[in-house]
PQR file of N, CA, C, O and H, with PARSE charges and radii, in Angstrom:
ATOM      1  N   UNK A   1      16.630  -6.341  -0.266 -0.4000 1.5000
ATOM      2  CA  UNK A   1      15.249  -6.125   0.136 -0.0000 2.0000
ATOM      3  C   UNK A   1      15.107  -4.705   0.662  0.5500 1.7000
ATOM      4  O   UNK A   1      15.896  -4.268   1.499 -0.5500 1.4000
ATOM      5  N   UNK A   2      14.106  -3.985   0.174 -0.4000 1.5000
ATOM      6  CA  UNK A   2      13.923  -2.596   0.552 -0.0000 2.0000
ATOM      7  C   UNK A   2      13.209  -2.433   1.880  0.5500 1.7000
ATOM      8  O   UNK A   2      12.811  -3.403   2.525 -0.5500 1.4000
ATOM      9  H   UNK A   2      13.465  -4.339  -0.507  0.4000 1.0000
ATOM     10  N   UNK A   3      13.062  -1.181   2.264 -0.4000 1.5000
ATOM     11  CA  UNK A   3      12.352  -0.860   3.502 -0.0000 2.0000
ATOM     12  C   UNK A   3      10.865  -0.714   3.222  0.5500 1.7000
ATOM     13  O   UNK A   3      10.458  -0.242   2.160 -0.5500 1.4000
ATOM     14  H   UNK A   3      13.386  -0.393   1.740  0.4000 1.0000
ATOM     15  N   UNK A   4      10.064  -1.128   4.195 -0.4000 1.5000
ATOM     16  CA  UNK A   4       8.616  -1.112   4.049 -0.0000 2.0000
ATOM     17  C   UNK A   4       7.956  -0.377   5.206  0.5500 1.7000
ATOM     18  O   UNK A   4       8.529  -0.259   6.289 -0.5500 1.4000
ATOM     19  H   UNK A   4      10.394  -1.512   5.057  0.4000 1.0000
ATOM     20  N   UNK A   5       6.755   0.111   4.966 -0.4000 1.5000
ATOM     21  CA  UNK A   5       5.904   0.706   5.993 -0.0000 2.0000
ATOM     22  C   UNK A   5       4.582  -0.054   6.003  0.5500 1.7000
ATOM     23  O   UNK A   5       4.217  -0.705   5.024 -0.5500 1.4000
ATOM     24  H   UNK A   5       6.289   0.015   4.086  0.4000 1.0000
ATOM     25  N   UNK A   6       3.879   0.037   7.113 -0.4000 1.5000
ATOM     26  CA  UNK A   6       2.541  -0.534   7.208 -0.0000 2.0000
ATOM     27  C   UNK A   6       1.506   0.492   6.779  0.5500 1.7000
ATOM     28  O   UNK A   6       1.841   1.624   6.432 -0.5500 1.4000
ATOM     29  H   UNK A   6       4.175   0.565   7.908  0.4000 1.0000
ATOM     30  N   UNK A   7       0.256   0.084   6.806 -0.4000 1.5000
ATOM     31  CA  UNK A   7      -0.818   0.974   6.355 -0.0000 2.0000
ATOM     32  C   UNK A   7      -0.964   2.201   7.256  0.5500 1.7000
ATOM     33  O   UNK A   7      -1.269   3.289   6.768 -0.5500 1.4000
ATOM     34  H   UNK A   7      -0.016  -0.836   7.088  0.4000 1.0000
ATOM     35  N   UNK A   8      -0.750   2.041   8.560 -0.4000 1.5000
ATOM     36  CA  UNK A   8      -0.887   3.174   9.478 -0.0000 2.0000
ATOM     37  C   UNK A   8       0.174   4.236   9.192  0.5500 1.7000
ATOM     38  O   UNK A   8      -0.142   5.421   9.086 -0.5500 1.4000
ATOM     39  H   UNK A   8      -0.502   1.157   8.957  0.4000 1.0000
ATOM     40  N   UNK A   9       1.424   3.810   9.067 -0.4000 1.5000
ATOM     41  CA  UNK A   9       2.508   4.757   8.802 -0.0000 2.0000
ATOM     42  C   UNK A   9       2.345   5.419   7.437  0.5500 1.7000
ATOM     43  O   UNK A   9       2.619   6.610   7.286 -0.5500 1.4000
ATOM     44  H   UNK A   9       1.680   2.847   9.152  0.4000 1.0000
ATOM     45  N   UNK A  10       1.901   4.651   6.446 -0.4000 1.5000
ATOM     46  CA  UNK A  10       1.715   5.220   5.111 -0.0000 2.0000
ATOM     47  C   UNK A  10       0.554   6.210   5.102  0.5500 1.7000
ATOM     48  O   UNK A  10       0.605   7.214   4.393 -0.5500 1.4000
ATOM     49  H   UNK A  10       1.679   3.684   6.568  0.4000 1.0000
ATOM     50  N   UNK A  11      -0.488   5.937   5.881 -0.4000 1.5000
ATOM     51  CA  UNK A  11      -1.610   6.870   5.986 -0.0000 2.0000
ATOM     52  C   UNK A  11      -1.150   8.199   6.579  0.5500 1.7000
ATOM     53  O   UNK A  11      -1.590   9.262   6.142 -0.5500 1.4000
ATOM     54  H   UNK A  11      -0.529   5.121   6.458  0.4000 1.0000
ATOM     55  N   UNK A  12      -0.278   8.141   7.558 -0.4000 1.5000
ATOM     56  CA  UNK A  12       0.264   9.374   8.147 -0.0000 2.0000
ATOM     57  C   UNK A  12       1.128  10.113   7.128  0.5500 1.7000
ATOM     58  O   UNK A  12       1.062  11.338   7.024 -0.5500 1.4000
ATOM     59  H   UNK A  12       0.080   7.278   7.913  0.4000 1.0000
ATOM     60  N   UNK A  13       1.925   9.379   6.390 -0.4000 1.5000
ATOM     61  CA  UNK A  13       2.814   9.976   5.381 -0.0000 2.0000
ATOM     62  C   UNK A  13       2.016  10.675   4.284  0.5500 1.7000
ATOM     63  O   UNK A  13       2.369  11.775   3.859 -0.5500 1.4000
ATOM     64  H   UNK A  13       1.979   8.384   6.474  0.4000 1.0000
ATOM     65  N   UNK A  14       0.936  10.033   3.826 -0.4000 1.5000
ATOM     66  CA  UNK A  14       0.131  10.559   2.731 -0.0000 2.0000
ATOM     67  C   UNK A  14      -1.063  11.388   3.207  0.5500 1.7000
ATOM     68  O   UNK A  14      -1.834  11.892   2.391 -0.5500 1.4000
ATOM     69  H   UNK A  14       0.649   9.139   4.172  0.4000 1.0000
ATOM     70  N   UNK A  15      -1.216  11.528   4.522 -0.4000 1.5000
ATOM     71  CA  UNK A  15      -2.299  12.313   5.105 -0.0000 2.0000
ATOM     72  C   UNK A  15      -3.680  11.840   4.620  0.5500 1.7000
ATOM     73  O   UNK A  15      -4.471  12.615   4.083 -0.5500 1.4000
ATOM     74  H   UNK A  15      -0.590  11.118   5.185  0.4000 1.0000
ATOM     75  N   UNK A  16      -3.936  10.556   4.826 -0.4000 1.5000
ATOM     76  CA  UNK A  16      -5.247   9.999   4.506 -0.0000 2.0000
ATOM     77  C   UNK A  16      -5.569   8.895   5.514  0.5500 1.7000
ATOM     78  O   UNK A  16      -4.759   8.606   6.395 -0.5500 1.4000
ATOM     79  H   UNK A  16      -3.294   9.926   5.263  0.4000 1.0000
ATOM     80  N   UNK A  17      -6.736   8.285   5.392 -0.4000 1.5000
ATOM     81  CA  UNK A  17      -7.163   7.256   6.348 -0.0000 2.0000
ATOM     82  C   UNK A  17      -6.450   5.930   6.102  0.5500 1.7000
ATOM     83  O   UNK A  17      -6.131   5.583   4.965 -0.5500 1.4000
ATOM     84  H   UNK A  17      -7.394   8.520   4.677  0.4000 1.0000
ATOM     85  N   UNK A  18      -6.207   5.202   7.180 -0.4000 1.5000
ATOM     86  CA  UNK A  18      -5.588   3.879   7.094 -0.0000 2.0000
ATOM     87  C   UNK A  18      -6.459   2.939   6.270  0.5500 1.7000
ATOM     88  O   UNK A  18      -5.945   2.113   5.515 -0.5500 1.4000
ATOM     89  H   UNK A  18      -6.466   5.484   8.103  0.4000 1.0000
ATOM     90  N   UNK A  19      -7.774   3.062   6.415 -0.4000 1.5000
ATOM     91  CA  UNK A  19      -8.684   2.199   5.652 -0.0000 2.0000
ATOM     92  C   UNK A  19      -8.558   2.453   4.146  0.5500 1.7000
ATOM     93  O   UNK A  19      -8.735   1.536   3.345 -0.5500 1.4000
ATOM     94  H   UNK A  19      -8.191   3.732   7.028  0.4000 1.0000
ATOM     95  N   UNK A  20      -8.255   3.693   3.764 -0.4000 1.5000
ATOM     96  CA  UNK A  20      -8.068   4.014   2.349 -0.0000 2.0000
ATOM     97  C   UNK A  20      -6.799   3.344   1.813  0.5500 1.7000
ATOM     98  O   UNK A  20      -6.784   2.842   0.690 -0.5500 1.4000
ATOM     99  H   UNK A  20      -8.112   4.438   4.415  0.4000 1.0000
ATOM    100  N   UNK A  21      -5.744   3.341   2.620 -0.4000 1.5000
ATOM    101  CA  UNK A  21      -4.497   2.693   2.214 -0.0000 2.0000
ATOM    102  C   UNK A  21      -4.744   1.194   2.009  0.5500 1.7000
ATOM    103  O   UNK A  21      -4.311   0.622   1.009 -0.5500 1.4000
ATOM    104  H   UNK A  21      -5.756   3.749   3.533  0.4000 1.0000
ATOM    105  N   UNK A  22      -5.439   0.563   2.959 -0.4000 1.5000
ATOM    106  CA  UNK A  22      -5.751  -0.865   2.834 -0.0000 2.0000
ATOM    107  C   UNK A  22      -6.552  -1.145   1.572  0.5500 1.7000
ATOM    108  O   UNK A  22      -6.289  -2.120   0.868 -0.5500 1.4000
ATOM    109  H   UNK A  22      -5.791   1.028   3.771  0.4000 1.0000
ATOM    110  N   UNK A  23      -7.521  -0.298   1.289 -0.4000 1.5000
ATOM    111  CA  UNK A  23      -8.351  -0.455   0.089 -0.0000 2.0000
ATOM    112  C   UNK A  23      -7.494  -0.361  -1.163  0.5500 1.7000
ATOM    113  O   UNK A  23      -7.628  -1.185  -2.068 -0.5500 1.4000
ATOM    114  H   UNK A  23      -7.735   0.493   1.861  0.4000 1.0000
ATOM    115  N   UNK A  24      -6.619   0.629  -1.227 -0.4000 1.5000
ATOM    116  CA  UNK A  24      -5.738   0.776  -2.381 -0.0000 2.0000
ATOM    117  C   UNK A  24      -4.843  -0.450  -2.544  0.5500 1.7000
ATOM    118  O   UNK A  24      -4.595  -0.896  -3.664 -0.5500 1.4000
ATOM    119  H   UNK A  24      -6.510   1.299  -0.493  0.4000 1.0000
ATOM    120  N   UNK A  25      -4.358  -0.995  -1.424 -0.4000 1.5000
ATOM    121  CA  UNK A  25      -3.530  -2.204  -1.490 -0.0000 2.0000
ATOM    122  C   UNK A  25      -4.331  -3.363  -2.078  0.5500 1.7000
ATOM    123  O   UNK A  25      -3.860  -4.043  -2.990 -0.5500 1.4000
ATOM    124  H   UNK A  25      -4.560  -0.633  -0.514  0.4000 1.0000
ATOM    125  N   UNK A  26      -5.531  -3.587  -1.563 -0.4000 1.5000
ATOM    126  CA  UNK A  26      -6.381  -4.682  -2.054 -0.0000 2.0000
ATOM    127  C   UNK A  26      -6.699  -4.531  -3.536  0.5500 1.7000
ATOM    128  O   UNK A  26      -6.787  -5.522  -4.262 -0.5500 1.4000
ATOM    129  H   UNK A  26      -5.914  -3.035  -0.823  0.4000 1.0000
ATOM    130  N   UNK A  27      -6.869  -3.294  -3.980 -0.4000 1.5000
ATOM    131  CA  UNK A  27      -7.236  -3.024  -5.371 -0.0000 2.0000
ATOM    132  C   UNK A  27      -6.024  -2.994  -6.305  0.5500 1.7000
ATOM    133  O   UNK A  27      -6.183  -2.816  -7.513 -0.5500 1.4000
ATOM    134  H   UNK A  27      -6.797  -2.490  -3.390  0.4000 1.0000
ATOM    135  N   UNK A  28      -4.820  -3.165  -5.761 -0.4000 1.5000
ATOM    136  CA  UNK A  28      -3.629  -3.163  -6.593 -0.0000 2.0000
ATOM    137  C   UNK A  28      -3.192  -1.790  -7.056  0.5500 1.7000
ATOM    138  O   UNK A  28      -2.532  -1.665  -8.087 -0.5500 1.4000
ATOM    139  H   UNK A  28      -4.692  -3.310  -4.780  0.4000 1.0000
ATOM    140  N   UNK A  29      -3.550  -0.759  -6.311 -0.4000 1.5000
ATOM    141  CA  UNK A  29      -3.235   0.612  -6.714 -0.0000 2.0000
ATOM    142  C   UNK A  29      -1.926   1.142  -6.134  0.5500 1.7000
ATOM    143  O   UNK A  29      -1.498   2.240  -6.489 -0.5500 1.4000
ATOM    144  H   UNK A  29      -4.086  -0.860  -5.474  0.4000 1.0000
ATOM    145  N   UNK A  30      -1.286   0.380  -5.249 -0.4000 1.5000
ATOM    146  CA  UNK A  30       0.001   0.804  -4.693 -0.0000 2.0000
ATOM    147  C   UNK A  30       1.056  -0.179  -5.183  0.5500 1.7000
ATOM    148  O   UNK A  30       1.062  -1.349  -4.799 -0.5500 1.4000
ATOM    149  H   UNK A  30      -1.634  -0.512  -4.961  0.4000 1.0000
ATOM    150  N   UNK A  31       1.940   0.310  -6.029 -0.4000 1.5000
ATOM    151  CA  UNK A  31       2.960  -0.547  -6.635 -0.0000 2.0000
ATOM    152  C   UNK A  31       3.892  -1.112  -5.565  0.5500 1.7000
ATOM    153  O   UNK A  31       4.433  -0.372  -4.744 -0.5500 1.4000
ATOM    154  H   UNK A  31       1.936   1.260  -6.341  0.4000 1.0000
ATOM    155  N   UNK A  32       4.069  -2.424  -5.586 -0.4000 1.5000
ATOM    156  CA  UNK A  32       4.982  -3.095  -4.672 -0.0000 2.0000
ATOM    157  C   UNK A  32       4.378  -3.497  -3.345  0.5500 1.7000
ATOM    158  O   UNK A  32       5.047  -4.157  -2.549 -0.5500 1.4000
ATOM    159  H   UNK A  32       3.629  -3.025  -6.253  0.4000 1.0000
ATOM    160  N   UNK A  33       3.117  -3.119  -3.072 -0.4000 1.5000
ATOM    161  CA  UNK A  33       2.462  -3.506  -1.820 -0.0000 2.0000
ATOM    162  C   UNK A  33       2.276  -5.015  -1.813  0.5500 1.7000
ATOM    163  O   UNK A  33       1.896  -5.605  -2.825 -0.5500 1.4000
ATOM    164  H   UNK A  33       2.574  -2.583  -3.718  0.4000 1.0000
ATOM    165  N   UNK A  34       2.543  -5.638  -0.675 -0.4000 1.5000
ATOM    166  CA  UNK A  34       2.437  -7.096  -0.590 -0.0000 2.0000
ATOM    167  C   UNK A  34       2.045  -7.530   0.813  0.5500 1.7000
ATOM    168  O   UNK A  34       2.217  -6.787   1.779 -0.5500 1.4000
ATOM    169  H   UNK A  34       2.851  -5.160   0.147  0.4000 1.0000
ATOM    170  N   UNK A  35       1.526  -8.722   0.908 -0.4000 1.5000
ATOM    171  CA  UNK A  35       1.215  -9.332   2.196 -0.0000 2.0000
ATOM    172  C   UNK A  35       1.514 -10.814   2.090  0.5500 1.7000
ATOM    173  O   UNK A  35       1.432 -11.397   1.009 -0.5500 1.4000
ATOM    174  H   UNK A  35       1.386  -9.326   0.123  0.4000 1.0000
ATOM    175  N   UNK A  36       1.865 -11.431   3.230 -0.4000 1.5000
ATOM    176  CA  UNK A  36       2.238 -12.842   3.236 -0.0000 2.0000
ATOM    177  C   UNK A  36       1.072 -13.736   2.846  0.5500 1.7000
ATOM    178  O   UNK A  36       1.241 -14.679   2.073 -0.5500 1.4000
ATOM    179  H   UNK A  36       1.932 -10.957   4.108  0.4000 1.0000
ATOM    180  N   UNK A  37      -0.097 -13.448   3.371 -0.4000 1.5000
ATOM    181  CA  UNK A  37      -1.306 -14.183   3.028 -0.0000 2.0000
ATOM    182  C   UNK A  37      -2.495 -13.286   3.294  0.5500 1.7000
ATOM    183  O   UNK A  37      -2.375 -12.284   4.000 -0.5500 1.4000
ATOM    184  H   UNK A  37      -0.235 -12.682   3.999  0.4000 1.0000
ATOM    185  N   UNK A  38      -3.632 -13.632   2.742 -0.4000 1.5000
ATOM    186  CA  UNK A  38      -4.836 -12.827   2.923 -0.0000 2.0000
ATOM    187  C   UNK A  38      -5.108 -12.640   4.412  0.5500 1.7000
ATOM    188  O   UNK A  38      -5.113 -13.603   5.179 -0.5500 1.4000
ATOM    189  H   UNK A  38      -3.729 -14.446   2.169  0.4000 1.0000
ATOM    190  N   UNK A  39      -5.331 -11.406   4.805 -0.4000 1.5000
ATOM    191  CA  UNK A  39      -5.609 -11.096   6.203 -0.0000 2.0000
ATOM    192  C   UNK A  39      -4.388 -10.668   7.002  0.5500 1.7000
ATOM    193  O   UNK A  39      -4.523 -10.145   8.108 -0.5500 1.4000
ATOM    194  H   UNK A  39      -5.327 -10.624   4.182  0.4000 1.0000
ATOM    195  N   UNK A  40      -3.194 -10.886   6.450 -0.4000 1.5000
ATOM    196  CA  UNK A  40      -1.987 -10.450   7.157 -0.0000 2.0000
ATOM    197  C   UNK A  40      -1.718  -8.977   6.819  0.5500 1.7000
ATOM    198  O   UNK A  40      -2.257  -8.459   5.841 -0.5500 1.4000
ATOM    199  H   UNK A  40      -3.085 -11.310   5.551  0.4000 1.0000
ATOM    200  N   UNK A  41      -0.894  -8.309   7.619 -0.4000 1.5000
ATOM    201  CA  UNK A  41      -0.628  -6.882   7.379 -0.0000 2.0000
ATOM    202  C   UNK A  41       0.042  -6.627   6.022  0.5500 1.7000
ATOM    203  O   UNK A  41       0.818  -7.442   5.524 -0.5500 1.4000
ATOM    204  H   UNK A  41      -0.457  -8.730   8.414  0.4000 1.0000
ATOM    205  N   UNK A  42      -0.283  -5.485   5.455 -0.4000 1.5000
ATOM    206  CA  UNK A  42       0.329  -5.076   4.195 -0.0000 2.0000
ATOM    207  C   UNK A  42       1.710  -4.496   4.457  0.5500 1.7000
ATOM    208  O   UNK A  42       1.930  -3.821   5.463 -0.5500 1.4000
ATOM    209  H   UNK A  42      -0.914  -4.822   5.859  0.4000 1.0000
ATOM    210  N   UNK A  43       2.640  -4.765   3.543 -0.4000 1.5000
ATOM    211  CA  UNK A  43       3.965  -4.142   3.531 -0.0000 2.0000
ATOM    212  C   UNK A  43       4.026  -3.276   2.281  0.5500 1.7000
ATOM    213  O   UNK A  43       3.854  -3.754   1.159 -0.5500 1.4000
ATOM    214  H   UNK A  43       2.461  -5.313   2.726  0.4000 1.0000
ATOM    215  N   UNK A  44       4.275  -1.990   2.503 -0.4000 1.5000
ATOM    216  CA  UNK A  44       4.287  -1.038   1.396 -0.0000 2.0000
ATOM    217  C   UNK A  44       5.684  -0.443   1.290  0.5500 1.7000
ATOM    218  O   UNK A  44       6.215   0.051   2.285 -0.5500 1.4000
ATOM    219  H   UNK A  44       4.414  -1.602   3.414  0.4000 1.0000
ATOM    220  N   UNK A  45       6.294  -0.478   0.101 -0.4000 1.5000
ATOM    221  CA  UNK A  45       7.627   0.103  -0.038 -0.0000 2.0000
ATOM    222  C   UNK A  45       7.639   1.559   0.436  0.5500 1.7000
ATOM    223  O   UNK A  45       6.739   2.334   0.112 -0.5500 1.4000
ATOM    224  H   UNK A  45       5.863  -0.878  -0.708  0.4000 1.0000
ATOM    225  N   UNK A  46       8.654   1.915   1.197 -0.4000 1.5000
ATOM    226  CA  UNK A  46       8.743   3.246   1.786 -0.0000 2.0000
ATOM    227  C   UNK A  46       8.743   4.341   0.721  0.5500 1.7000
ATOM    228  O   UNK A  46       8.329   5.469   0.988 -0.5500 1.4000
ATOM    229  H   UNK A  46       9.385   1.285   1.460  0.4000 1.0000
ATOM    230  N   UNK A  47       9.207   4.010  -0.485 -0.4000 1.5000
ATOM    231  CA  UNK A  47       9.270   5.000  -1.560 -0.0000 2.0000
ATOM    232  C   UNK A  47       8.103   4.893  -2.545  0.5500 1.7000
ATOM    233  O   UNK A  47       8.154   5.472  -3.630 -0.5500 1.4000
ATOM    234  H   UNK A  47       9.543   3.093  -0.702  0.4000 1.0000
ATOM    235  N   UNK A  48       7.044   4.151  -2.169 -0.4000 1.5000
ATOM    236  CA  UNK A  48       5.869   4.011  -3.037 -0.0000 2.0000
ATOM    237  C   UNK A  48       5.220   5.375  -3.261  0.5500 1.7000
ATOM    238  O   UNK A  48       5.250   6.250  -2.396 -0.5500 1.4000
ATOM    239  H   UNK A  48       7.002   3.681  -1.288  0.4000 1.0000
ATOM    240  N   UNK A  49       4.637   5.527  -4.437 -0.4000 1.5000
ATOM    241  CA  UNK A  49       3.960   6.769  -4.783 -0.0000 2.0000
ATOM    242  C   UNK A  49       2.467   6.644  -4.473  0.5500 1.7000
ATOM    243  O   UNK A  49       1.873   5.578  -4.637 -0.5500 1.4000
ATOM    244  H   UNK A  49       4.612   4.816  -5.140  0.4000 1.0000
ATOM    245  N   UNK A  50       1.879   7.741  -4.027 -0.4000 1.5000
ATOM    246  CA  UNK A  50       0.444   7.772  -3.762 -0.0000 2.0000
ATOM    247  C   UNK A  50      -0.292   7.482  -5.069  0.5500 1.7000
ATOM    248  O   UNK A  50       0.058   8.033  -6.112 -0.5500 1.4000
ATOM    249  H   UNK A  50       2.361   8.607  -3.894  0.4000 1.0000
ATOM    250  N   UNK A  51      -1.313   6.618  -5.018 -0.4000 1.5000
ATOM    251  CA  UNK A  51      -2.009   6.230  -6.252 -0.0000 2.0000
ATOM    252  C   UNK A  51      -2.609   7.402  -7.014  0.5500 1.7000
ATOM    253  O   UNK A  51      -3.050   8.399  -6.443 -0.5500 1.4000
ATOM    254  H   UNK A  51      -1.597   6.171  -4.170  0.4000 1.0000
ATOM    255  N   UNK A  52      -2.605   7.234  -8.322 -0.4000 1.5000
ATOM    256  CA  UNK A  52      -3.229   8.180  -9.235 -0.0000 2.0000
ATOM    257  C   UNK A  52      -4.516   7.527  -9.713  0.5500 1.7000
ATOM    258  O   UNK A  52      -4.523   6.343 -10.048 -0.5500 1.4000
ATOM    259  H   UNK A  52      -2.247   6.424  -8.787  0.4000 1.0000
ATOM    260  N   UNK A  53      -5.583   8.271  -9.747 -0.4000 1.5000
ATOM    261  CA  UNK A  53      -6.882   7.725 -10.153 -0.0000 2.0000
ATOM    262  C   UNK A  53      -6.779   6.994 -11.487  0.5500 1.7000
ATOM    263  O   UNK A  53      -6.279   7.536 -12.472 -0.5500 1.4000
ATOM    264  H   UNK A  53      -5.578   9.233  -9.475  0.4000 1.0000
ATOM    265  N   UNK A  54      -7.262   5.753 -11.501 -0.4000 1.5000
ATOM    266  CA  UNK A  54      -7.298   4.966 -12.720 -0.0000 2.0000
ATOM    267  C   UNK A  54      -6.066   4.125 -12.992  0.5500 1.7000
ATOM    268  O   UNK A  54      -6.041   3.388 -13.977 -0.5500 1.4000
ATOM    269  H   UNK A  54      -7.668   5.312 -10.700  0.4000 1.0000
ATOM    270  N   UNK A  55      -5.029   4.209 -12.142 -0.4000 1.5000
ATOM    271  CA  UNK A  55      -3.803   3.433 -12.356 -0.0000 2.0000
ATOM    272  C   UNK A  55      -3.796   2.225 -11.429  0.5500 1.7000
ATOM    273  O   UNK A  55      -3.982   2.366 -10.220 -0.5500 1.4000
ATOM    274  H   UNK A  55      -5.049   4.808 -11.341  0.4000 1.0000
ATOM    275  N   UNK A  56      -3.580   1.030 -11.994 -0.4000 1.5000
ATOM    276  CA  UNK A  56      -3.529  -0.211 -11.233 -0.0000 2.0000
ATOM    277  C   UNK A  56      -2.214  -0.920 -11.509  0.5500 1.7000
ATOM    278  O   UNK A  56      -1.678  -0.841 -12.614 -0.5500 1.4000
ATOM    279  H   UNK A  56      -3.429   0.915 -12.976  0.4000 1.0000
ATOM    280  N   UNK A  57      -1.693  -1.617 -10.494 -0.4000 1.5000
ATOM    281  CA  UNK A  57      -0.456  -2.376 -10.627 -0.0000 2.0000
ATOM    282  C   UNK A  57      -0.718  -3.818 -10.248  0.5500 1.7000
ATOM    283  O   UNK A  57      -1.684  -4.114  -9.545 -0.5500 1.4000
ATOM    284  H   UNK A  57      -2.128  -1.680  -9.596  0.4000 1.0000
ATOM    285  N   UNK A  58       0.126  -4.707 -10.704 -0.4000 1.5000
ATOM    286  CA  UNK A  58       0.059  -6.118 -10.324 -0.0000 2.0000
ATOM    287  C   UNK A  58       0.938  -6.291  -9.094  0.5500 1.7000
ATOM    288  O   UNK A  58       2.150  -6.091  -9.176 -0.5500 1.4000
ATOM    289  H   UNK A  58       0.910  -4.467 -11.276  0.4000 1.0000
ATOM    290  N   UNK A  59       0.353  -6.658  -7.954 -0.4000 1.5000
ATOM    291  CA  UNK A  59       1.095  -6.784  -6.702 -0.0000 2.0000
ATOM    292  C   UNK A  59       1.317  -8.246  -6.346  0.5500 1.7000
ATOM    293  O   UNK A  59       0.805  -8.715  -5.329 -0.5500 1.4000
ATOM    294  H   UNK A  59      -0.631  -6.820  -7.888  0.4000 1.0000
ATOM    295  N   UNK A  60       2.053  -8.959  -7.144 -0.4000 1.5000
ATOM    296  CA  UNK A  60       2.324 -10.373  -6.858 -0.0000 2.0000
ATOM    297  C   UNK A  60       3.792 -10.647  -6.882  0.5500 1.7000
ATOM    298  O   UNK A  60       4.212 -11.784  -6.664 -0.5500 1.4000
ATOM    299  H   UNK A  60       2.469  -8.578  -7.969  0.4000 1.0000
TER
END
């Protein structure tokens, strides 16, 4: 199992808003992002790449 960051830490890493990270997670734009159930915190792989416009991933 790899290392993960939350939306706040990833926002700092990518220099953007935490709300933007959450939105990208919900939209499936961050590969490997997952949450235990709807409403729980997102876990984002530490080595995830910042989304590219128009690219979507299946996060299941």
